[in-house]
N, C-alpha and C positions, 0 to 999 in steps of 0.2 A: 579451507570449508568456511562458509558461512551460515550462521544461525538465524533464521527468520522467526523473528518472537511476534507473536500477535497479542495487540492490545486488547485488554481487559477491563470492563468497568469495574467498579467497587462491588456491584452485584454479581459479578461472575460473568457478565454478557460480553461476547465476543463479536464485534462489529464487523470485521472482516470475514469471519467464517458465517457470519449470517448474511452477508452480502453473497458469498459463494454459494450458499444453499439457495438464494433468489434465482440464480443462473441457470440456463440449460446445460445439459451435459457438455455440449460442445464449447461453449464460453467457460465452462469451470475446468474443462481439459486444458484450455489455453492458458488460464492464471496459475492452474496448480502447475503446469510444465515450467513456468517462468520461476515460480518459487522453488521448485526442485533444481532448476539450473542454477539458481542463486546459491543454494544450500550445497550442492555438489561442487560446482565450478566457480563460485563467487561473483561478484557484482559485474565483473568484466564480462560475463558471459551473456548478459542481457542488455549489453549496451544500445543496440538500436531501439530498444524498448523503454529507455528511461530519460526523463528530463527533470533538471533542476528547477525549481519553482522560485524564480527569481530570488528576491533578497530574505526568503523564508529557509528554515533548516529542512524544508520539504523537498523530497523527490517523488516524483510519479513514475509508475509502471504504466507504459501507454500501450493498449490494444485497439490498433487502428482499424479501419475498413467499416464492415457492417457490425461487428462487434465491438464499437467504440467505448471500451471500458477503461477506467483509471483506478489505480490503488495507490494511495499515498503512503509513504513510508519515510522514516529518518534513519540515518547512520548512527547507532548508538556507539559501535566501537569498530575497530578495524576488522573484527571478526562477526558482528552483528548487525541485523537491521530490525527495525520496529515498523510492522505494518499497522497502520493506524486507522484507515478509511477507504472503503471502495464504493464506486457509483458507475452508473452508466451516463457517459457524457453525451447529450444530446444538442447542444449548441457549441459554436466555434471556440468561445471563451470560457474558461473555467468557472462555475459559479462562485462568487465570493463566499457563499454561505457553506460550500463543500470545503473551501480553504478554512474559513473560521473554525468550523467544527473539528477540523484534523488539528489545528493548532490547539484547540482548546484540549482535546484528548491528550495531545503531547505533553501540554503543561500537567496535565493531570499525572501522567504516567511520571513524569520527573519528579513532582512532589511527593509521590508515593516510593520513589527510590531513596529518599532522604532517611 
């Protein structure tokens, strides 16, 4: 069993939940199914849908095809992941701004854990 933790800002905003709210029902169900699989079966269950983001601590959940979506997360323990940011990917290369924003959220989360 793996817990999916959603990053929240100091003001209580939940960016991943907000991203889900912008999606149509079909897109929402795809991502929610992946989050449910992580919680019930662990990260191994979603292997075709994940990719490590180079030399960063980030991983991405990848929904390919017409619904080209990404959700960045980090593994915080062997039983928990932290979902940080979601977006619709429109180009081949992941925009640097999306990665930067996600890393800033991760640093913010780490600082608040101290």
